[in-house]
VEXDREN-2710 file (C-alpha; in Angstrom, 1 decimal):
% VEXDREN-2710
k/r/px/py/pz
1/UNK/0.0/0.0/0.0
2/UNK/1.3/3.4/-1.0
3/UNK/2.0/5.8/1.9
4/UNK/-0.6/8.6/2.3
5/UNK/0.4/11.9/0.6
6/UNK/0.9/15.0/2.7
7/UNK/-1.3/17.8/1.7
8/UNK/0.4/20.5/-0.3
9/UNK/1.8/23.3/1.8
10/UNK/-0.3/26.5/2.0
11/UNK/0.9/29.2/-0.3
12/UNK/-0.5/32.3/-1.9
13/UNK/-0.8/30.5/-5.3
14/UNK/-2.7/27.6/-3.6
15/UNK/-5.0/30.1/-2.0
16/UNK/-5.8/31.7/-5.4
17/UNK/-6.5/28.2/-6.9
18/UNK/-8.9/27.6/-4.0
19/UNK/-10.8/30.8/-4.5
20/UNK/-11.1/29.9/-8.2
21/UNK/-12.7/26.7/-7.1
22/UNK/-15.1/28.5/-4.8
23/UNK/-13.5/27.6/-1.4
24/UNK/-11.8/29.8/1.1
25/UNK/-9.7/29.3/4.3
26/UNK/-10.5/29.7/7.9
27/UNK/-9.0/28.9/11.3
28/UNK/-10.8/28.0/14.5
29/UNK/-9.1/30.9/16.3
30/UNK/-6.2/33.3/16.4
31/UNK/-3.9/30.8/18.2
32/UNK/-4.9/27.7/16.4
33/UNK/-2.3/27.0/13.6
34/UNK/-4.6/24.8/11.6
35/UNK/-6.4/26.0/8.5
36/UNK/-9.4/24.4/6.9
37/UNK/-11.3/25.0/3.7
38/UNK/-14.9/26.1/3.5
39/UNK/-17.4/25.7/0.7
40/UNK/-20.8/26.7/2.0
41/UNK/-24.0/25.2/0.7
42/UNK/-25.5/28.7/0.5
43/UNK/-23.4/31.7/-0.3
44/UNK/-23.8/35.4/0.5
45/UNK/-23.2/38.0/-2.2
46/UNK/-23.8/41.7/-2.7
47/UNK/-25.6/42.4/-6.0
48/UNK/-23.5/45.3/-7.3
49/UNK/-26.6/47.2/-8.4
50/UNK/-28.5/46.5/-5.2
51/UNK/-26.6/48.0/-2.2
52/UNK/-29.1/49.5/0.1
53/UNK/-28.4/52.9/1.5
54/UNK/-31.0/54.1/4.0
55/UNK/-31.7/57.8/4.4
56/UNK/-29.8/57.9/7.6
57/UNK/-26.7/56.2/6.0
58/UNK/-27.0/58.6/3.1
59/UNK/-26.8/61.5/5.5
60/UNK/-23.9/59.9/7.3
61/UNK/-22.0/59.5/4.0
62/UNK/-22.6/63.1/2.9
63/UNK/-21.4/64.4/6.3
64/UNK/-18.6/61.8/6.6
65/UNK/-15.6/63.4/8.2
66/UNK/-13.3/60.6/7.3
67/UNK/-10.9/60.2/4.3
68/UNK/-11.5/57.2/2.1
69/UNK/-8.4/55.4/0.8
70/UNK/-7.4/52.3/-1.0
71/UNK/-4.4/50.2/0.2
72/UNK/-2.9/52.9/2.3
73/UNK/-2.4/50.3/5.1
74/UNK/-3.5/46.8/4.0
75/UNK/-1.9/45.0/6.9
76/UNK/-3.4/47.5/9.4
77/UNK/-6.9/46.6/8.1
78/UNK/-6.3/42.9/8.4
79/UNK/-4.9/43.3/11.9
80/UNK/-7.9/45.4/12.9
81/UNK/-10.3/42.8/11.6
82/UNK/-8.4/40.2/13.7
83/UNK/-8.6/42.2/16.9
84/UNK/-12.0/41.0/17.9
85/UNK/-12.3/38.4/20.7
86/UNK/-13.1/35.5/18.3
87/UNK/-11.4/35.6/15.0
88/UNK/-10.7/33.1/12.2
89/UNK/-7.6/35.0/11.1
90/UNK/-4.6/33.2/12.5
91/UNK/-0.9/34.0/11.7
92/UNK/-0.8/31.7/8.7
93/UNK/-3.9/33.3/7.1
94/UNK/-2.6/36.8/7.9
95/UNK/0.7/36.1/6.2
96/UNK/-1.0/34.6/3.1
97/UNK/-3.2/37.7/2.7
98/UNK/-0.1/40.0/2.9
99/UNK/1.5/37.9/0.2
100/UNK/-1.6/38.2/-2.0
101/UNK/-1.6/41.9/-1.4
102/UNK/2.0/42.2/-2.6
103/UNK/1.0/40.1/-5.7
104/UNK/-1.8/42.5/-6.4
105/UNK/-4.6/40.1/-5.5
106/UNK/-5.7/41.5/-2.1
107/UNK/-6.9/45.0/-1.4
108/UNK/-8.3/47.1/1.4
109/UNK/-10.7/50.1/1.4
110/UNK/-10.1/52.2/4.4
111/UNK/-11.5/55.1/6.4
112/UNK/-9.1/57.5/8.1
113/UNK/-9.6/60.2/10.7
114/UNK/-6.3/62.1/10.3
115/UNK/-3.6/59.5/11.0
116/UNK/-6.1/57.1/12.7
117/UNK/-7.4/54.1/10.8
118/UNK/-11.1/54.0/11.9
119/UNK/-12.8/51.5/9.6
120/UNK/-12.3/49.3/6.5
121/UNK/-12.9/46.2/4.6
122/UNK/-10.5/43.9/2.7
123/UNK/-10.7/41.1/0.2
124/UNK/-9.2/39.1/-2.6
125/UNK/-9.5/39.8/-6.3
126/UNK/-9.4/37.3/-9.1
127/UNK/-10.8/37.8/-12.6
128/UNK/-13.8/40.0/-12.2
129/UNK/-14.6/38.6/-8.7
130/UNK/-14.0/40.3/-5.3
131/UNK/-14.0/37.9/-2.4
132/UNK/-14.9/40.0/0.7
133/UNK/-13.0/38.7/3.7
134/UNK/-13.6/40.9/6.8
135/UNK/-14.4/44.4/7.9
136/UNK/-14.1/46.4/11.1
137/UNK/-15.3/49.7/12.5
138/UNK/-13.9/51.9/15.2
139/UNK/-16.4/54.7/14.6
140/UNK/-20.1/54.5/14.2
141/UNK/-21.2/53.3/10.8
142/UNK/-17.6/53.3/9.5
143/UNK/-17.9/49.7/8.1
144/UNK/-21.2/50.6/6.4
145/UNK/-19.6/53.6/4.8
146/UNK/-16.7/51.5/3.6
147/UNK/-19.0/48.9/2.1
148/UNK/-21.0/51.6/0.3
149/UNK/-17.9/53.0/-1.3
150/UNK/-16.5/49.6/-2.1
151/UNK/-19.6/48.3/-3.8
152/UNK/-19.8/51.5/-5.9
153/UNK/-16.1/51.2/-6.8
154/UNK/-16.2/47.6/-7.7
155/UNK/-19.0/48.3/-10.2
156/UNK/-17.1/51.2/-11.6
157/UNK/-14.0/49.1/-12.2
158/UNK/-15.6/46.2/-14.0
159/UNK/-16.3/43.6/-11.2
160/UNK/-19.3/41.4/-11.6
161/UNK/-19.2/39.4/-8.4
162/UNK/-18.9/40.6/-4.8
163/UNK/-18.8/37.5/-2.6
164/UNK/-19.5/38.0/1.1
165/UNK/-19.1/34.2/1.9
166/UNK/-21.9/34.1/4.4
167/UNK/-25.1/36.1/4.8
168/UNK/-25.5/37.9/8.1
169/UNK/-28.4/40.0/9.3
170/UNK/-26.1/43.1/9.1
171/UNK/-25.2/42.4/5.5
172/UNK/-28.8/41.5/4.5
173/UNK/-29.9/44.9/5.9
174/UNK/-27.5/46.5/3.3
175/UNK/-28.8/44.5/0.4
176/UNK/-26.8/41.3/0.4
177/UNK/-28.6/38.1/-0.6
178/UNK/-28.1/34.4/-0.3
179/UNK/-27.8/32.1/-3.3
180/UNK/-27.2/28.4/-3.8
181/UNK/-23.8/26.9/-4.2
182/UNK/-24.6/26.0/-7.8
183/UNK/-25.7/29.6/-8.6
184/UNK/-22.6/30.9/-6.9
185/UNK/-20.3/28.6/-8.9
186/UNK/-22.1/29.7/-12.1
187/UNK/-21.5/33.4/-11.2
188/UNK/-17.9/32.6/-10.2
189/UNK/-17.2/30.8/-13.5
190/UNK/-18.5/33.8/-15.4
191/UNK/-16.5/36.3/-13.4
192/UNK/-13.3/34.3/-14.0
193/UNK/-14.0/33.8/-17.7
194/UNK/-14.5/37.4/-18.9
195/UNK/-11.3/39.3/-18.4
196/UNK/-9.7/40.8/-15.3
197/UNK/-11.0/43.8/-13.4
198/UNK/-8.5/46.2/-11.8
199/UNK/-9.7/47.8/-8.5
200/UNK/-6.8/50.3/-8.8
201/UNK/-7.7/51.4/-12.4
202/UNK/-9.9/54.4/-11.3
203/UNK/-10.0/56.8/-8.4
204/UNK/-12.4/56.1/-5.5
205/UNK/-15.8/57.8/-6.0
206/UNK/-16.9/60.9/-4.0
207/UNK/-19.6/60.9/-1.4
208/UNK/-22.2/62.5/-3.7
209/UNK/-21.8/59.9/-6.5
210/UNK/-22.0/57.0/-3.9
211/UNK/-25.3/58.3/-2.6
212/UNK/-26.8/59.3/-6.0
213/UNK/-26.1/55.9/-7.5
214/UNK/-28.1/54.1/-4.8
215/UNK/-31.8/54.9/-5.4
216/UNK/-33.1/52.1/-3.1
217/UNK/-33.6/54.1/0.1
218/UNK/-35.8/53.7/3.1
END
């Protein structure tokens, strides 16, 4: 009997192949070195034309005192996302995302209050798909504002799929929906088969254009 084969070592390239297959990594906790792969039966996505901005969020975006930036401090965003008491981001996953960032396949949209990083969201890009990984907020509504800007910017730069992995009540309130694994894989295949979108190809939108684009208010 042939000896069992060890699984291939985790690498940034392996991570990209996993995303292309519709799976993503997680760990049980910050201090657990093991990484496992997840392929949910139901998948959360943000329809890029369906982000929901309430009247109160629209006012918040218009009055927003924060500066919006892309990739000013990618590692800082990931570290902030991992600060919560329970996190699936261990050292291995953190290091892999930093490698993907240096390869141009991971990006962060950030909110800054002067020199203070107060909110943001990061994810992985492949083809015309953006795989949202995590977000954080150190000011009220900061993560909502970051998602509003990000969804608008992804649409502007040619993305067709915004994967949120799971659907939470918070994301659902902003317009995210849940689809079947099959429908997700169909959307993923299309996003990977029709060119490559570049999140850095255009400047970030201004507040007024973000609010005007979203007509679904409450």
